[in-house]
N, C-alpha and C positions, 0 to 999 in steps of 0.2 A: 255951272251945273256939269256933272260928270257925264261921260259917254254911256250910252245904253249898252247893256250886256247882250250879246248876240247868242241866241239859243242854238245849241248844237243841231246840225242837220243830220238827216239819216233816219229820223223817226217822224212818222206822221201823227197827227192828233188821234186818229183811230188806233194806232199801235200803242200810244201811251195810255189810252183808255182801256185797251185790252190788258196791258200790264197791270193797270190799277185794279181791274176786275179780278185778275188771277192772284194778286198779291195777298199774302196772309198778314202782312204788316199794314195796319190801318194808316199809320203816319205816312208810309211810303205811298199808299193809294191816294191820300189827300194831296200830296206833293205832285204826283203824276197828273192828277186831274187839273191842278192849277197850271202846270206846264202845258197841258193839252189846250187849256183855255187861251193861253198866250199864243200858241201856234195857230189857233183859230182866229186870232186877230183881236181878242179882247184886251183892254188896257191892263197894264200890270197891276194897278190898284184893285181893279175888279177881280182879276184872277187871284190876287193874294187873298182877298176877302173870301173867295170860294174855298180856299184851303185853310182859312182861319189863321192867317198870318198877316204881317204888314209887308210893304213893298221891299224893304231892306232885307227881310228874312227870305222873301222869294228870290231876291237877287243872289243871296248866299247859296240857296238851293240850286239855282241855275248854274253857278260856278261848279258845284259838286256834280251836277248832272253832266255838264260839259266834260268834266275830267273823268268820271267813272261810269257814265251811262245810268240806266235805271237803278242799278244796285247801289249807286252812290247816294240815293235818296233814303236809304235805310238808316235807322238810328244806330250809332256805334256805341256799344257798351264796353266798359273797361274790363269787366270780368271779375273784379274784386281781387283781394290779396291772394297770393299763392299759399298753398297748404303748408303747414309746418311739419307734416309727416310726408316722407318720401313715398313714391309709389311702392317700393319694396316693403316699407313699414306698413303701409295700408294693406298690402297683400297678406302680410304676416298677421295683421289684426283680423282680417277677414277669415283666414284659416283658423285662427284661434277661436273666433266666435262660432264658426261652423262646427268645429270639433267639440265645443262645449267645455265647461270648466272641469277641472280635476278637483273634487271636494277635498282631498287630502292636501293638495298644494295651494289651491286658490281659496279654500275656505267657504266656497259657495256651491250650491247645487245648480243654480241657474244664473246666467249673466244678467245683470242689471246695468244701467248706464253708469251708475256711481262706481260699480265694481270695475267696469272697463276704464273709467276715468283714472282710477288708481293704478290699474295695470299699465295704461299708456304712459303715465308719469314715471312709473318704476322702470319699465323696459326701454322706453324711447326718450325719456327726459323731457317730454313735451306736456305742458299743462293746458288742458282744455276745460271749459265749463261743461257741466253735466249735460246741458241741452245741446251743446255742439257735438258731443259724443253721439247723440241721436242723429244729428245731421250727417256725421261720418258714416254711421251704420246705413242710413238711407242711401247715401252715395255708393256704398259698397253693395247695395242690392238687397239689404235685409229689411224686413218689415217688423212692426211691433208685435205681431202675432207670434206666439210660441206654443210649443207642445206642453203637455202636462209634465211636471217633474217626474223623474224616474229615480227611485231610491237605488243607490249603488249595491245594496245587499238584497235587492228584490230577486226572488226566485221565480222564473217564468213557468216552471212546472206547477208550482203551487197556485199561481194565477189561473192557469188553464183548468186546474182541478175545481176551483171555486166559481168559475164562470157559469152563469145560468143559461141553460139552453131550453128552448121550447120543445115539448114532446112532438114527435112526428104525428101527423094526422093520418088516421086510417080512412081509406076511401069508403064512402057510404054505399051501402048496397040496398 
């Protein structure tokens, strides 16, 4: 039989429960409560059941807690693959979306994801799925809402002339 793992000193069960209460990560809270139970003198098997794990998993979390403290009990996420567009290319794409399309050059009056997909492939040589273009736009801070299209030959003076206005009310006497 192996030797028992000694839990790091410097934290009381009350402190671990306090960290568990304040944590926004539910898995970290569960693990902290299990370790607090161990410090209270509960058997490792019972403490592991409190946290919804087996004794070996609890032992692994004790090693991470001893090495890194309470933050060592958080889940570590890989973060996914890195983007195929550089930050400079993303900034250029954001400025292009912000300024809107040029109908003479781009052939569209309003940007759609499929149009941006084509532009990204032409300018940057990177091919994305149309749905991922939406993900890129969301990452750049854009939403799906858009203003009404504005015809390039529209005359603002004519629009103002045809706007309907309500007559002014005369005060009752």
